C-alpha positions in Angstrom: -3.6 17.4 -11.0 -4.7 14.3 -9.1 -2.1 11.7 -8.3 -2.6 8.0 -8.0 -0.7 5.1 -6.5 -1.6 1.4 -6.9 -1.6 -1.2 -4.2 0.2 -4.4 -5.1 -3.2 -6.2 -5.3 -4.4 -3.9 -8.1 -1.2 -4.2 -10.1 -1.2 -8.0 -9.9 -4.9 -8.6 -10.4 -4.9 -6.3 -13.5 -1.6 -7.5 -14.9 -0.5 -3.9 -15.4 2.4 -3.2 -17.7 1.9 0.5 -18.3 1.4 3.2 -15.7 -0.3 6.6 -16.2 1.5 9.9 -16.2 0.0 11.0 -12.9 1.2 7.9 -11.2 3.4 7.8 -8.1 5.1 4.5 -7.3 5.1 3.3 -3.7 8.5 1.9 -2.5 6.5 -0.6 -0.4 4.6 -1.9 -3.4 7.8 -2.1 -5.3 9.3 -4.1 -2.5 6.4 -6.5 -2.6 6.6 -6.9 -6.4 10.4 -7.4 -6.3 10.1 -10.0 -3.5 7.6 -12.0 -5.6 9.4 -11.6 -8.9 9.3 -14.9 -10.9 12.8 -14.6 -12.1 16.0 -12.6 -12.1 15.2 -10.6 -15.2 11.9 -9.4 -13.7 13.6 -8.5 -10.4 16.1 -6.4 -12.4 13.2 -4.7 -14.2 11.7 -3.7 -10.9 15.1 -2.4 -9.7 15.4 -0.4 -12.9 11.9 1.0 -12.4 12.8 2.1 -8.9 15.7 4.1 -10.3 13.5 5.8 -12.8 10.9 6.8 -10.3 13.5 7.9 -7.7 15.2 10.1 -10.3 11.9 11.7 -11.3 11.0 12.2 -7.6 7.8 10.1 -8.1 8.8 7.3 -5.7 6.8 7.4 -2.5 9.1 6.3 0.3 7.8 6.1 3.9 9.6 8.4 6.2 10.0 8.3 10.0 6.6 9.8 10.7 5.0 7.4 8.3 6.5 4.4 10.2 5.4 5.9 13.5 1.8 6.4 12.4 1.6 3.0 10.8 2.8 1.4 14.0 0.1 3.4 15.9 -2.6 2.1 13.5 -1.5 -1.5 14.0 -1.6 -0.9 17.8 -5.1 0.6 17.6 -6.3 -2.3 15.3 -4.9 -4.9 17.6 -6.4 -3.4 20.8 -9.7 -3.0 19.0 -9.6 -6.7 18.1 -8.9 -7.6 21.7 -11.7 -5.4 23.0 -14.2 -6.9 20.7 -13.2 -10.4 21.7 -13.5 -9.9 25.4 -9.8 -9.2 26.1 -8.2 -12.0 24.1 -6.7 -11.6 20.7 -8.4 -13.9 18.2 -6.2 -15.9 15.9 -5.2 -14.3 12.6 -4.2 -15.8 9.3 -0.5 -16.4 8.9 1.1 -13.2 7.6 -2.0 -11.0 8.3 0.0 -8.6 10.6 2.7 -8.2 8.0 0.2 -7.6 5.2 -1.6 -5.0 7.3 1.7 -3.3 8.3 2.6 -2.9 4.6 -0.8 -1.6 3.7 -0.7 0.9 6.6 2.7 2.1 5.2 1.3 2.5 1.7 -1.7 4.4 3.1 0.1 6.8 5.4 2.9 7.6 3.0 0.5 8.2 0.1 -1.2 10.8 2.2 1.9 13.0 2.3 1.8 13.1 -1.5 -1.9 13.6 -1.6 -2.1 10.5 -3.8 -5.2 8.3 -4.1 -4.5 4.6 -3.3 -6.2 2.4 -5.9 -6.7 -1.1 -4.5 -8.5 -4.4 -4.8 -7.9 -4.9 -1.1 -10.7 -2.6 -0.1 -11.6 -3.9 3.4 -8.1 -3.6 4.8 -7.6 -0.1 3.5 -11.0 1.1 4.7 -10.1 -0.2 8.1 -6.8 1.8 8.0 -8.7 4.8 6.7 -10.7 4.9 10.0 -7.5 5.8 11.8 -5.7 7.8 9.1 -7.5 9.9 6.5 -6.2 9.3 3.0 -7.7 9.1 -0.5 -8.8 5.7 -1.4 -10.5 4.2 -4.5 -11.7 0.7 -5.5 -9.8 -0.6 -8.5 -13.0 -1.3 -10.4 -14.1 2.4 -10.0 -10.7 3.6 -11.2 -10.9 1.4 -14.3 -14.4 2.8 -15.1 -13.2 6.4 -15.2 
């Protein structure tokens, strides 16, 4: 059976309320959703959802090796940017490093579960995929199947 996990961008842009049976929930995505919850009731729903997925053993939680690989990917990305800019790091948008770090954690931890990451944030995940092979699918392709 093929397993899927959704990036935060896919969940938000498609306003998903139901998840398929072959879905694995990323703890990183859950953290992002909880942090941006519009109210206390929604925050509590996300915490309840975490308990369900944790109990079913369908919660993808980054382990120590995932954190190490994600940090290596960020290192390689940063040094690649410096190289292509003649030795100086070009300015990034505010929060870009944090966003890429979370995406790298989603990618590397999903690989352990052999889960396909479904995302609207295609370019960042394709960049990460250069350094870490994992299954990736555009949200629009996923919705068409």
